[in-house]
C-alpha positions in Angstrom: -8.4 7.2 2.5 -8.7 4.2 0.2 -7.7 1.6 2.8 -9.2 1.8 6.3 -7.0 1.9 9.5 -7.2 -1.9 9.5 -5.8 -2.1 5.9 -9.1 -3.3 4.3 -9.8 -1.7 0.9 -12.8 0.6 1.1 -15.5 0.8 -1.6 -13.5 3.4 -3.5 -10.6 1.0 -3.6 -12.7 -2.0 -4.6 -10.5 -4.7 -6.2 -7.4 -3.6 -4.3 -5.5 -5.9 -2.0 -6.4 -5.9 1.7 -3.3 -5.1 3.6 -4.3 -7.3 6.5 -4.5 -10.4 4.3 -1.8 -12.9 5.3 -1.6 -14.3 1.7 -0.8 -10.8 0.4 1.9 -10.3 3.1 3.7 -13.4 1.9 4.5 -11.7 -1.4 4.6 -8.0 -0.3 7.9 -6.3 0.4 8.9 -2.8 1.3 10.4 -2.5 -2.2 7.2 -3.7 -4.0 5.0 -1.4 -1.9 7.3 1.6 -2.6 7.2 0.9 -6.3 3.4 0.8 -6.4 3.2 3.9 -4.3 5.6 5.8 -6.5 4.2 4.5 -9.9 0.6 4.0 -9.0 -1.6 1.0 -9.6 -5.2 0.6 -10.7 -7.2 3.6 -9.7 -4.4 4.9 -7.4 -2.2 7.6 -9.0 1.5 7.5 -8.3 3.1 9.6 -5.6 6.5 10.0 -7.1 7.6 13.6 -6.7 4.9 14.2 -4.1 6.3 12.0 -1.4 10.0 11.6 -0.6 11.7 8.2 -0.8 11.8 8.2 3.0 8.1 8.9 3.3 7.3 6.1 0.9 9.6 3.7 2.8 7.8 4.7 6.1 4.4 4.0 4.5 5.5 0.7 3.1 6.9 -0.4 6.5 3.7 0.6 8.2 1.5 -1.2 5.7 3.4 -4.4 6.3 2.5 -4.2 10.0 -1.3 -4.4 9.2 -1.1 -8.1 8.0 -2.4 -10.5 10.7 
C-alpha cells in the first residue's frame, strides 16, 4: 500500500526508503526490517501483535529481494 510492487515509496510514504535502492540494501537486514515492521517508523504504525514473527520475517525476506 505504501510502497509499490517495485519497492518505491508512494506519495503517502514520502520520505521513506525505496526498497529497490542498492544503497539501502547495503545496510538493511531481515532483523532491521522486522524491527521496523513490528515497532513502526515515521508514518507507519507498528504491526506487533497484528502479524506473527513468521509473517514479519517473510515480509522482510521479500523486501530484500526488491533491491536491484
